[in-house]
C-alpha positions in Angstrom: 111.0 114.5 95.3 109.9 114.9 91.6 107.2 112.6 90.3 106.8 112.4 86.5 103.6 111.0 84.7 105.0 107.9 82.9 101.9 106.8 81.3 98.1 106.6 81.0 95.8 103.5 80.3 92.2 104.1 79.5 89.7 101.0 79.6 86.6 100.3 77.9 84.3 100.3 81.1 85.5 104.1 81.5 88.1 103.4 84.1 91.7 104.8 84.0 95.2 104.2 85.3 97.7 106.7 85.5 101.3 105.8 86.4 103.7 108.2 88.1 107.6 107.5 88.7 110.4 109.3 90.5 113.8 109.4 89.0 116.4 107.6 91.3 113.8 105.3 92.9 112.0 102.1 92.0 108.7 103.1 93.8 105.8 103.8 91.6 102.3 105.4 92.1 99.4 104.6 90.4 96.2 106.8 90.3 93.1 104.3 89.5 89.8 105.9 88.6 87.0 103.6 88.2 83.2 104.4 87.5 80.9 103.4 90.4 76.9 103.3 89.6 74.4 105.4 91.2 72.1 103.4 93.7 69.3 104.1 91.4 71.2 102.5 88.4 71.0 105.5 86.4 74.6 107.1 85.6 77.7 106.7 87.7 80.4 108.9 89.8 84.0 108.4 89.4 85.9 107.0 92.3 89.7 107.7 92.5 92.4 105.9 94.7 96.2 106.1 94.6 98.6 103.1 95.2 102.1 103.3 96.1 103.6 100.0 94.2 106.9 98.7 95.6 109.3 96.6 93.2 108.2 93.5 94.9 104.6 94.2 93.8 103.3 95.2 97.2 100.8 97.8 97.1 99.3 100.0 99.7 96.2 102.3 99.0 95.8 105.9 99.6 92.6 108.5 99.1 94.9 111.2 98.3 97.7 111.7 95.8 99.6 113.8 98.3 99.3 111.1 101.1 100.8 108.5 98.4 103.4 110.8 97.5 104.5 111.2 101.2 104.3 107.5 101.8 106.6 106.7 99.0 109.1 109.4 99.8 109.4 108.0 103.4 110.2 104.7 101.9 112.9 106.1 99.7 114.5 107.8 103.0 114.0 104.8 105.0 116.2 102.8 102.2 119.1 105.1 102.6 
């Protein structure tokens, strides 16, 4: 299954959302990166998670893009 980058949104707090779509399906994947402050309060590190989003708005979180893509592809196969 081919995934195409459909758009990027950069937020003022340093977080970023990237949307991926696959032609022929209504399932979308979002990569959400957000800064997490270090425990000592100096600086931050980026946490990225991936969400499979169904047309009805239901979301499921994954920690790897590969896992999110696999789940979305299984959903597409199940709908056939």
